[in-house]
N, C-alpha and C positions, 0 to 999 in steps of 0.2 A: 788484450783486445787490440787488433791492429787498426787504429783510427785512420791511418793514411789510406788503407785499402778501402775502408768504408767511404771515405771522403772521395776517392777516385771513382768508385762506382756511382756514387750519388751525383757527383758533378757531371760525370758523362751522361747519365740519364736526364739530368736537368738541362744539359746543353742541347740534347735532342729536342727538348720542348721549345727552346728558344729558336731553333732552326725550323720548326714546324709550328710556329705561333698561331697562324690562321686556323689550322686544323685542331690544334691542342686547346686553344683558349677562346678565340673569336668565335668559331663555329658553334660550340655548345652554348655560348652566351647568347648568340643571336636566336638559336633555335628555342631556348627556354624563354626569351623575351617574346617570341611569337606565341608561345603558349599563354603567357600572361595577357597578351593583347586579346587573343581569341577567346580563351576561357574566362579570364578575369574581368576584362572590359566588356566584350561583346555579349558573351553568354552570362557572365556573372551578374551583369546589371539587371537581367530578367529573372534571376533566381532569388529565393528567400535566403535569409541568413541560416547558417548551419550551427546550431548550438551557441547562438549569439555572435557568430563571427561571420563577416561577409564572405561570399563564396571565393572571391579572388584571394583574399587573405588566408582562407581555409586551405586552398590548394598549394600555396607557396611552399610550405615544408615538404610536401609530396614531390613537387617539381625539383626542389633542391636535392632531395634524396635520390630521384631518378637520375639526375646528371651526375651526382656524386658516385653512384653505383657503377654507372657506365664507364665514367672516367677512370675510376680505380681499377676495375676489372680490365679495361682495355689497356691502360698503361702498365699494370702489373704483368699482364700476360705477354704483351709485345716485348717488354723490357728483357725478359729471360728467354723468350722464343727466338728472338733475332740472333743472339749468340749461338743458340743451338742450331739454327737454320744455317748460319755461316760457318760453323764449326769452331768458333772461337771459345765456345763454352769449355772446351777441354783445356785450354790455357788457363782459364779461371779456376777450373777444378784442380789443376796440377800445381797451381801457385800456392805459396804459403799463406792461404786465407782460410779461415775456418767457415763452416756452414753457416754459423750465426752471423758472420760479418757479411757474407754474400747476401743472405736474407735481408739484413738490416739495410744494406746499400740499395738493393733493388726495390724492396717493399717501401722503404723510407721515401725514395724518390717518387714512386707511384702515388703514395699517400699524400705527399706534398703537392703534387700536381692536382690531385682531386680536391684537396682542401683550398687550393688557390682558386680554382674554377668555381667551387661551391661558394666561396666567400664573395667572389665577384657577382655571382648570380643572386646571393642574398642581398647585397647592396643594391643590385639592379632592380630586384623585386620591390624594394621600398620605394622606387620611383613610380611603380604602377598600383601598388596596394598599400594599405595601412597595416604595417607589421609591428607587433609589439613582442618583445622577448622577456617573459616574466621570470624565467629561470636561466640566466645566462651560463652559469656553470654547467648545469645539466645539458643545455644546448651544445656547448663546446665538447662536453664528454661524449655525447651521442655522435657528434660530428666526427671527432677524432677516432673513436673506437670503430665506427662504421667504415671510415676511410682506411684504417690499418687492416681491419678484418677482410675487407673485400679486395684490397691490394694484395694481400696474402692469398686470397682465394684466386685472383687473377694470375698470381705467380704460379700457383699449382696448375692452373689451366695451360699456361704457357709451357710447362714442362710436359704435360699430358699430351698437348696438341701435336699431331704429326704433319699438319699442313694448315694453311691459312683459313681453309674452310672451317676446320674444328676450332681454330683460334677465335673466329668470329661467332661461333655457335652460341655462347652464353651471352655476350653483350648485345647481340642483335636479335636473337630468337627467344631467349629464355627470360633474361632480367626484365626487359620492358613490359611483357604481359604480367609478370609477377608484381611489378610496381603499380601498373594500372589496375590490377585486380586486388591490390593491397590496401585500398582505402586512400589512395592519393587524391582522387577527385570526388570522393564522397565518404560518408560515414557508413560503416557496415550496419549500423542501427537502421538504415534505410532499406536494408535487404530483408527478404523473407527469412524466417528462422532457419530453414535448411541451409541456405546459402551463407548465413552468418556463421553457422558451424563449420561449413567447408572453408570459409575464409581464415579461420583460426589455424588452419594447416599451412597457410602461406607465410613463410618466415618474414617476408618483407613487410607484412602487416605490422609486426612488432617494431620494426625500425621506424616506419613512418609514424606510427602511433606515438611512440616514445619521443621522437623528434618534434612532432606537433604539440605534444603536451608541454614541452619546455617553452613553447611560444605562448600558448593560449590557455594551458591548464585544461584542455579537453583531450580525451583519448578514448580509443576503442578498446584498448587493453591497458591494464595497470602499468605505469612507467617502471615499476620495479620488475615486473615480469619481462618488459621489453629490454631493460638493462641486462637482466640475467640471460636473456636470449642472445644478445650481442656478445656478451662475455663467453657464453657457451660455444657460439659459433667460432669465436677467435680461438678458443682452446682446441676445438676440433681441427681447425686449419693448421695451427702449430704442431698438433700431434702428427697429422698427415704429412706435413712438410718434413718434419724430423725423419719420419719413415722413409720418405722418398730419397733423402740424402744418405740415409743408412743403407738402404738396399741398392741405391743407384738406378732406381726405376726411371726408364726413359732418358737416363743420362749416360749410362755405360752400355756400349754395344759389344 
C-alpha cells in the first residue's frame, strides 16, 4: 500500500477545501440554518409533535442527511472530474499508484469534507432545536457509511460526466427531490397507503429513517433494513468502480 500516494491525493483535495472555505463549509451551514429557522421555528411552532418529537427536532436528521449527500456527491464527483477535464488524470493513471489507492485518496477526502460539514450542522442544529442522540454508535455508523457510500457514488459520477452539466445533474436535480420525498420533513405514516408503498422504492428513505432512529428511536423502516440498504449500496458502488478501472470506462480514449 502506497501510503504517501494516498496522503498526497488526500492532502491536495483537502487543500482545495481550505481555498474555497466559503463555498465548501460556510454556504451549506448557512443554508441549513435557514431551514431550521423557517421550518423548525416558524412552521414547527404551529405543528403538532410527530411521534412524540417536536417538528424542529424531527426534521434535523433529514436536513443533516440532505446536506451530507449533496456535499459527498459534489466533492466526490468534482475531485475526479477536474483532473479528467484538465488531462492530469493520465498522469495519475500512469504513475505507480494502484486503483485502490486512487479511490481511497479521492473518496476519503470527499467523505471527510462531508463529515466535517455534517458535524458542524449537527452542532448548529442543537442551537435551534432540542436534539438527543440515543444511539451514538449507530448514529456515527450511519453517518460514516453514508458519507463513504455517496462519496464513492459521486466519484463514479465524476468519471461518467462528460461536462459540467452532467456533473451537476445528480446533486442538483435528483438527490434533493429524493431527500425531500424520503421522509425528511414528515413521517410516511402521514401519507395515504398508495404513496406509502411508493415511498419504499425511494432509497433515501432508508438512510433518513435509520439516521433518525439513532436519534429518537423512531423510524419509518426497521433500522436493520436501513443498515443493510446502506451496506448494499456501498457494495454496488465498489463493484461498479472496480469495473470502471478494469475496463478503463471514460478514462482511456
